[in-house]
N, C-alpha and C positions, 0 to 999 in steps of 0.2 A: 454375476450384476452386480457386485455391492464394490468391486473393485471399480470395476466403471464408475459408480459414483463417486469414490474418493477419488480418482484420476482425475474430473471432472472439478471436483470441487480443488485438489491442489491446484489444477491450473487455472481456475479461477482466482484464487489465492493470490497465486504467483504473477499473474498480469494485472491485479490491484495493485499490489506492492510496484509493479513495473513500472504501471503511466502516477503512482503517487493518489492518496486518496486523501478523505478530509473526515475527522469522526469529530462529535459530540459526544462530552463526557460530563456525566451531570452528578455532582456532589451535597448531600443534603445533611444536615447537623441536626440531630433533636435535643432533646433535651424535657424537662420533668418538670411540669407545673402543674400544680394542684392534681396528682398522684397520676398524672395521663403526662403520656409522649407526644409533644408537640414539637412541630419542624420552628428552628430558629434559625437557621438560614438556608439557602439552596444556590449553589453556583451552578451553573449554566457556562461550559468551555467550549472554545470550537478549537481544533487541532490541525494542524495540513502534515502530512507524512510526504514527504519529497519525494518522486522516482527515485527506483534505486536499481545504479546500474549493474549489479549482480545478477538480480531477478531478470533483467532486461537480456543480460549474456543468458541465461539457464535458458531462456524462452527462444533462443535463438544457438542452442546446442546441437554442434554437428554441423552446424552451418562452414564453407569455406572459409570465413574472416578470421585472421588471428590477431588475436587483440592484444597479447601479450604484446607484441613487437610493439604497436603504435604509443606515443609518448600522451601524455597525460591530456593535453590541448585535441590531441588527434580520437582521444578515447570519450573527451567532455562532446564532442564533434560527430562523432559518431550514434552518442545516445542522445543528443537530441535528433538526430534523423529517425532513427531509430523508434524513439518515441511517439514523430510527428508519423511513420509509417504505421505504427498502431492502432493512432489515435484512429486515421486516418482507414484501418482496416474493421474496430469497432462501431464507425457510425456507418 
C-alpha cells in the first residue's frame, strides 16, 4: 500500500514539473533590539518554473514516438502539443 502512495506522489511531482509551476518564497531577517529578537526585514518572492521537456518525456515513456530523431524545433513543437494535451486532461 505504501508503494502505491509513493507512486502517486512521484506521479504528481512529475506532472507538476512537466506542466511548470509557480512557488512563493519568504525570506525573513531578524535582529536583536532591546534584548529581543525582532523581525527586521521580510521579503516575499514569486518564482515561475517553466515546463520541463524531460519530465514530459518521462510521462510518455513507452509511447511509439521516437523523440531522439527530432530536431530542436520539432521537439519544442511536440512539447507544446503535449503540454496542451496534459492541461486538457487535467481539467
